[in-house]
LOTI-246555 format. One record per residue: residue in three letters; z negated, y, x negated of N, C-alpha, C, CB in turn. Coordinates in steps of 0.001 Angstrom, whole numbers, plus 524288, in hexadecimal, padded with zeros to 5 digits. Atoms other than C-alpha are relative to their C-alpha. Glycine has a CB too. Example, Ala and Ser with C-alpha at 12.3 -4.5 7.8 and 13.67 -1.06 7.14 Angstrom:
2
ALA800007FB5A7FC867E1887EE6C7CFF480000804B07FC7C7FB228001B803E0
SER8003C7FB5A803347E41C7FBDC7CA9A7FD26804428030280587801CE7FE62
REM end
This chain:
139
MET8038A7FF4F7FE007CEE1802AC7D4D88007E7FD70807097FF37805A47FEA2
LYS800E88025A7F8677CC167FABD7E3FD7FD8280441802157FB4A7F9D2801BD
PHE801D17FBE77FBC57CA63802AF7EDD47FBC47FD61803AB8052780211803B7
HIS8039E803CF7FAEE7BE0D7FC2B7F6BB7FCDB805788023D7FA3C7F9B67FCEE
SER802617FF277FBE17B88D8008F801F57FFCA7FC9A802EF801398033B801FC
LEU7FE26801A07FB0C7B6017FC5280F64802AD7FEC08040D7FF8C8009B800ED
GLY7FBDC7FE747FDA97BFB3802FE815CC806797FCDA7FD227FF4B8069D7FF72
SER7FC54803CD804117C9657FD8580A848010F7F9D2801CC7FCBE7FF8E7F9EE
LEU800C3804DB7FE4D7C4AD7EF9480C47802677FD95804787FBA57FFAA80092
ALA7FE63800F07F8DA7C6CE7EF1981BB5805A6801588007D7FC5D804A7804E9
LEU7FBC37FEF37FE217D3AF7F55C81A32803BC7FB117FCB58013F806637FF24
ALA7FCBB803918023C7D99E7EB3280F667FF897FAB3803D07FE507FF227F9D6
THR800D9805B07FD957D3117DEDD8182880483801028056C7F81E7FE8980224
ALA7FC8A800567FBB47D9F17E47682342806F18017B7FF8F7FD4A803AF803CC
LEU7FB4F8012A801227E6287E5C881D8B8013B7F9517FED580112803917FB86
VAL7FFEB80446800C87E57F7D806817968021E7FD13805857FB0A7FED77FDE4
VAL7FFA0802FE7FB437E2727D2FE825238046D802B5804967F9DC7FFB580257
ALA7FC047FD627FCDE7ED0F7DC4782CCB806BA7FDA77FFEA7FFB1805F27FDCD
PHE7FAAD80040802437F8C97D6F08258B801247F9DC7FF1F800608037E7FA5B
PRO7FBDC7FE9A8020C803567D1BB82401803028042D80468802EC7FAE57FE69
ALA7FC387FD4F7FB5380C3E7DC0B82BB9804CA7FDE17FDE88003280732800AC
VAL7FA3C8023F7FEE981A827DACE82EFF80178802AD7F9FF8040E802AE806AA
ALA7FD447FDD6804708219B7DD80821F1805DA802B9802DF8011F7FAB87FB26
GLN7FD007FB677FEBD82B0F7E9BD8228A804997FE8B7FCE77FD5F805A77FE96
GLN7FBE77FFF6803CF837C87EAC981B4B7FEC3803607FB9F804E58019580247
VAL802337FCD48051A82FAA7EE8E80F327FE3C7FCA57FC3E7FB60803BB80112
THR80323804D28042682D547E27880679804428004F7FB497FF817F8408031D
GLN7FD907FD818049F8381A7E8DF7FE2D801C2805A07FF5A804117FD667FF1C
ALA7FE867FABE7FF5883A407F7677F8CC8046C8019F7FF787FDE0802A97FD8D
PRO8048A7FCDA7FC2D83CE57FFE67FDD9800627FF8F805167FFDB805AF7FF8B
PRO800BC803477FAEF838567FDFE80A80801D380384804887F9B97FE1D800F0
ALA7FCD97FC877FB6983D4380182818877FCB28045280287801ED7FC30804FC
GLY8035A7FBF27FDD6838FE80D0281F0D7FED98046E7FF147FCBB7FF1480035
ALA801477FB8A80227832D58181A81CF97FE887FF327FA607FC128025E802F4
TYR801297FFA08047982D548147780F848010C8028F7FD00800517FD9C7FE95
LYS7FD937FEA38053C82F5C81C408035B7FE857FF1C7FC6F800C1803B57FEEE
LYS800E0800B5805E682EDE819D27F5347FB118050C7FEA6806C1801087FC33
VAL804D87FBEB8006181FF7820427F1F3802F38036F7FC617F9A57FDAF7FD78
SER7FD607FBF68063582590824A57E551802D68059080128805CE7FC377FC52
GLU7FB797FD947FDED82F5582C0F7EE2A7FC2B8059A801BC8038A7FBFF80567
LEU803137FB1F7FDB182445834A17F4917FC50802C97FE8A7FE397FF5380381
VAL803B37FCF88047081A41836D57EA8E801177FE797FA4C7F9B97FEAE800EA
ARG800EA7FE7A80644817B4838287DB957FDE27F9FA8000F7FB028061D7FDB5
LEU802C08063F8014E815F8827D77D9BD803F77FE287FDF87FDD47FBD8804CF
PRO7FA9E8034F8019481E8C81EBB7D0ED8016E7FB9C8036E7FF8E7FD677FA6D
ASP7FC2A804BF7FC4382706816EA7D74F7FD5F7F9E3801148063E7FE887FC2F
PHE802348045F7FDCC81E9D80AF57D5B97FADB800E27FBB9804087F9F17FFEB
LEU804237FE01802258103280BC97D2F17FDED7F9547FF4B7FC6E804F7803E6
PRO8021A8064E801AC80A977FFEB7CB457FA417FE18802D07FECA7FFC37F8B9
GLY804A7802CC7FC87801C57F6CC7D3DF800E38017B806307F9888025B7FDF8
LEU800D0800417FB7A806C97FC207DF7D806E67FE35800AB7FCFE80590802AF
GLY7F9927FFFE7FF07816977FD997DEE68029F8035C80092801C07FE0580378
GLN7FC947F96C7FE5E82158806787E3687FEF27FFF58069980900800227FE61
LEU8022D800447FA4881C5D80B3A7F0A2803048023A804D97FB0C802CC80007
TYR7FCFB7FBF47FD368231E810307FC277FC607FFE48042A8063C7FEF880178
VAL803827FDEC7FB0B81B6F8161380900803F68029B802577FAAB803EE7FEF5
ASP7FF867FDEB7FB5C8201C81AAC815977FD86805E17FFD47FD7D7FC4C803EB
PRO8007D7F8FE8007581E1182BCA813937FA608014E803EB806F2803F380367
ALA803297FE6B7FC8D816DA82B408204B7FA147FE91800668023D7FED1803D2
THR805C080312801AA80C098225581CD87FC748007D7FC8F800597FBEB7FEE1
LEU804397FD84803F68065B829A1812B77FAA8803E1801AE80368803887FC62
PRO800838023F803437FDAC8291B80E0F7FCFB7F8DB7FE2C7FE7D803EA7FEAB
ALA8018A8046A8001C7F89881BD78117F803B67FA597FE4F7FE258001980497
GLY7F9F58051C7FEB58065C813C0813A67FFCB7FDB98030A801AC7FB8D7FCE1
PRO800728043A803BE808F18096A811C0803488009C7FADD8018C7FB18802AE
PHE7FDBB7FF7C8044B80F8380ABF80439801707F8287FFB77FB77803B77FAF3
LEU7FCCC804408021A819117FEFC8003A800477FF9C7FBE7804247FFAA80103
ALA8002A800738061D8172D7F9D97F32F8040D7FB497FEF27F97E7FE927FD7C
TYR7FD9A8058A800C7821BD7F26E7ECDF8008A7FF3D7F917806B07FFAE80378
ASP800ED800478050D822F37EC737DF3280563801557FCD67FDB27FA9F7FEE2
ARG7FC6C7FE208019082DBE7EFA97D65E806CE7FF718007A7FE5C7FF877FCA8
GLN7FBF9802787FD03837827E6217DC048019580095805D37FF067FB7D7FF7A
GLY7FF6C7FD7D7FACB836937EDA17E87C7FD627FB2A80392806D7801B480198
ARG801A6804A27FC9182E697E3137EE9B7FA5E801F48042F7FE367FA757FB50
LEU804FD7FF107FC798231F7E65B7F7FB7FA187FC807FD8A801DD7FD7C806C3
VAL804548027D8014A816427E2AF7F2EC7FA26801648029780003800A27FACC
SER8054D7FF307FDB680A8C7E99D7F9FE8022780575803EF7FA708015B7FA99
THR8019E7FBDA7FCB48084A7F486804DE7FC77800AE7FBDD7FE1A7FF4180623
VAL804267FE3A7FFFC7FF497FF15802907FF138054D8016C7FE827FF067FC35
TYR801CE7FCC87FD187F73B807F88097B7FCCA8040A7FB497FCB27FCFB804A8
MET802887FCCE804067F297814848025A7FABA80350802FE804D4804527FD5C
ILE802457FE7C7FBC37E6E98169B80C067FB00804A37FBE87FD8E7F9D08042E
PRO803967FBF8802E27DE1B8248E8082D7FAF17FD9280107800458065480228
VAL8052C801037FF8D7D09A8225B804EA7FC11802B3803107FE8C800127FBEB
GLU8011A7FCC87FD6E7CC2882C3C80BDB801C07FF08806AF802048041F7FD2B
ASP800D9804B87FA727D0AC82391817D47FF367FC61801468020C7FECA80260
LEU80373805C3800377C8EB81836814457FBDF801E1802CC7FDEF7FD487F9DB
ASN805A97FC207FD8C7BE8181D3381F45800287FD0680634801608091C80077
PRO7FFBC800827FA557BA958186482CDC800E6802CB803AB7FD067FED18016A
ASP7FD8F7FE587FD107C0DE821F883295807377FEEB800567FE0B804917FF51
LYS7FB8D801AE800417CED281CE782F1C8009A7F9AD7FF1A802308030A7FC4D
THR800AB805EE802957D42E80EA282E43806B97FF787FEEC7FCBB7FA398051E
PHE7FAC18032C8023C7E11F808788284D7FFAC7FC4F803E8800147FD3E7F994
SER7FFAA805EA7FB277E4367FEDD83468808167FDC97FEB57FE8E803BF80A7A
ASP7FA7E8005E7FF727F2267F7D28339180322800017FE198018B8019C80185
LEU7FAF07FDF1803CB7F7877FA4F826DF8038D7FBA57FF037FE30802437FA01
ALA7FAD68041280269803E57F48A82493800A77FD8B7FB4A8048F8026A7FFAF
ALA7FCF5801CA805F1809597EB2F81AF880650800C8801027FEBF7F8837FE20
PRO7FACA800E27FE79818017EE5081C78802D87FB4B7FF988028B803027FDCE
GLY7FD51803FB802F781A9B7E4408124D7FEB17FB36801227FF72800747FB03
GLY800F8804F97FCE5815037D94881B1E7FA987FF567FDA68046C7FAB07FF1E
ASN803AD803C3800E680B1D7CF78814DC7FCFC804177FC628021E7FA137FD83
VAL802827FDE180596800457D3E180C497FC727FBD37FE0D7FC67805B280092
ASP802E280495802687F9E77CAB4803317FC13800D57FD7F8027F7FD477FCF3
HIS804F67FDCC8010B7EF827D3337FF797FEA2806747FF4F7FEB27FD777FB75
VAL800687F8938002B7E9207E2127FE377FC20800837FC757FDF4803D380615
ASP804147FB0D801D67E4097EAA47F6577FD1F80594800B78014D801067FD4D
VAL800017F8D67FE667DC0B7F7867F7CE7FE1D802757FB287FB428024A8058B
TYR802F97FDC18046B7D843800857ED1F801CE8055D8000A800E07FD357FA7E
PHE7FF387FA677FF347D74780E4E7E9DB8030A803DC7FDC87FC7D801B77FF90
ASN7FCCA7FBEF804517E020817ED7E5187FD2F8071780112808907FFC880211
ALA802527F8E38009A7DB94827117E105802E180379800CB7FE468022F7FAFA
GLY7FBD07FCE67FC8C7E8E282D347E7B8803FF800557F9FA7FD448076780393
HIS7FA5E7FFFF801A77F6AB82DBF7E20D802818042F803CC802E17F9EE80086
PRO7FCCC7FBD47FE2280372837417E51D800B07FC7B8053C805AE801F77FC1F
GLY7FDFE801EC7FAFA805CB832D97F4007FBAA7FFFF801EF802EF7FB1480090
VAL803E0801E37FD2D7F78682EFD7F7577FC038023F7FB078006A7F929801DE
GLU802A07FDF4805357EFAC838537EFDC7FA597FE4980187800B3807137FE9D
LYS806B180093800967E1A18371F7F52C7FE427F8957FFA17FC858037880720
PRO80334805D28000E7D9ED829B17F2B1801A97FD99803EF7F9DB7FFDC8006F
HIS7FF2F804307FB3B7DD7381E027F9A5800167FABC7FE5E80530800B980300
ALA8029080435802BD7DB818104E7FA29807297FD12801E47F84B7FCFE8030A
HIS7FBAF804037FF557E82A806D87F7438006A7FB6B80290801297FE987FC4B
VAL80105804117FC2B7E9657FD928019F8062F7FC957FDB27FF6E802BA807B2
VAL7FA5C800B98034A7F4DA7F4A77FA897FFAD7FA27803248002D800437F77A
MET7FE0C805B27FF077F9FA7E881802778030E7FC1E7FDF3801C47FFE880321
TRP7FD34801FF80262800017DF747FB498025D7FBA8801527FE607FFD37FCD4
HIS7FC97804207FD2780BCF7D72D7FFC0800FA7FB177FC26805DD802B0801CD
VAL7FE78803C9803F280BF17CFE07F3077F95A7FD1E7FF1C80345803867F9D4
PRO8039C8029E7FFF1802447C6837EE5C7FBB7802007FB06802317FAB77FFF8
LYS8029F7FC23805137F86B7CB5F7E2F48027B8001B7FCA37FB4F7FEF17FD77
ALA7FD438000B8044D7FF367C5187D807805EF803F28001A800E27F9FE7FF29
ASP7FCA27FD1F8016B80AAD7CDB37DB267FFAE80525801B0803E67FE1480100
GLU800DE7F8488003A804A07DB3C7DBF9802AB800F97FA757F7B88030C7FFAC
ALA7FD837FEF18048680A0E7D9EF7CE418044A8045D7FE31801C27FC037FF59
ARG7FA497FE6680064816DE7DDF17D2C97FF30806AF7FFBB804027FD92805D2
VAL800937FC1A80002812577EB137D4717FB908032F7FABF7FF068000C80525
ALA805067FE4C8023C808587ECA97C97280218803C07FAF97FBFB7FA797FE1C
GLN7FEBD7FBD480569810317F4267BE60804B380362801A4801ED7FC707F9C1
REM end
């Protein structure tokens, strides 16, 4: 299910325009720095079909960024999980970083909640790979 609203459309547009960011040492799992494997922080599988293996700096929860890797440990996307209640005129999400560097395309969709981010939220997925390569995390 795709998440459609004026706020998420503006957010996605801003993300596409604002990048590329300088790539940090995150292109191969495990990433450097304070990132932790999400499956070790909350009750989620180690690999999520459609997203991959996720890492996050716990201090940035619930929004992230989450770094998503394929089964070979290669970075495929940066994901933000923005609570729906925060998509309003009183709150903005500016300068969202893409630690993996260049962004090929952005997807925004609704998620009803899951362990770690229980409230309904929008997944903002900044793909570092072409659309055809998304299949690397499909299964």
